[in-house]
C-alpha positions as CSV (number, residue, x, y, z in Angstrom):
1,X,52.5,-7.4,19.5
2,X,49.1,-8.6,18.5
3,X,47.0,-6.7,16.0
4,X,43.4,-6.2,17.3
5,X,40.7,-7.9,15.2
6,X,38.1,-5.6,13.7
7,X,34.7,-5.8,15.3
8,X,32.1,-7.9,13.5
9,X,28.8,-6.4,12.2
10,X,26.6,-7.6,15.1
11,X,29.1,-6.3,17.6
12,X,29.0,-2.9,15.9
13,X,25.2,-2.9,15.9
14,X,25.2,-3.9,19.6
15,X,27.5,-1.0,20.4
16,X,25.4,1.5,18.4
17,X,22.2,0.3,20.2
18,X,23.8,0.6,23.6
19,X,25.2,4.0,22.8
20,X,21.6,5.2,22.1
21,X,20.4,3.6,25.4
22,X,17.8,1.4,23.8
23,X,16.4,-1.4,25.8
24,X,17.8,-5.0,25.8
25,X,14.6,-6.2,24.3
26,X,15.0,-3.8,21.4
27,X,18.6,-4.8,21.0
28,X,17.7,-8.5,20.9
29,X,15.0,-7.8,18.3
30,X,17.3,-5.8,16.1
31,X,20.0,-8.4,16.3
32,X,17.6,-11.2,15.6
33,X,16.3,-9.6,12.4
34,X,19.7,-8.6,11.2
35,X,21.0,-12.2,11.8
36,X,18.0,-13.6,10.0
37,X,18.5,-11.3,7.0
38,X,22.2,-12.3,6.7
39,X,21.4,-16.0,6.9
40,X,18.6,-15.7,4.4
41,X,21.0,-14.2,1.9
42,X,23.5,-17.0,2.6
43,X,26.1,-14.7,4.2
44,X,26.9,-13.0,0.9
45,X,28.6,-9.7,1.1
46,X,26.5,-6.8,-0.4
47,X,29.4,-6.0,-2.7
48,X,29.6,-9.6,-4.1
49,X,28.9,-10.0,-7.8
50,X,25.2,-10.7,-8.5
51,X,22.7,-10.6,-11.3
52,X,21.1,-7.3,-12.2
53,X,18.4,-6.2,-9.7
54,X,18.8,-9.4,-7.7
55,X,19.5,-7.3,-4.5
56,X,16.2,-5.5,-4.5
57,X,14.1,-8.6,-5.4
58,X,16.0,-10.6,-2.8
59,X,15.2,-8.0,-0.1
60,X,11.5,-8.1,-1.1
61,X,11.5,-11.9,-1.0
62,X,13.0,-11.8,2.5
63,X,10.3,-9.4,3.6
64,X,7.6,-11.7,2.2
65,X,9.1,-14.8,3.8
66,X,9.4,-12.9,7.1
67,X,5.8,-11.8,6.9
68,X,4.5,-15.3,6.1
69,X,6.6,-16.8,8.9
70,X,5.1,-14.4,11.4
71,X,1.6,-14.2,10.1
72,X,1.9,-10.5,9.1
73,X,0.2,-8.9,6.1
74,X,2.5,-7.4,3.4
75,X,1.3,-5.4,0.5
76,X,4.0,-4.9,-2.1
77,X,3.9,-4.8,-5.9
78,X,6.7,-6.7,-7.6
C-alpha cells in the first residue's frame, strides 16, 4: 500500500484559490509571485536558521527588486 505524498505549497495555494472561485488570471498571478518570492529567497524554509532580522529585511529587499523589475514606485523606510 502506497502512502500518499503531501501536497506541495503551490498545489495548496491553487486549491485554495479555486475553492474561492477566483479567476484563472488571478490564480496565475498569485502563483507567479509566490514562486518568484520562493526563488528569490533561494528556496530556504522560513524556519531555517538565519541571522537576526534577516527575514524582514529580505522581504523588503524582495519588494524593492520586484518594484524595480516592474517599474513600480515603492516608498519604504529601511
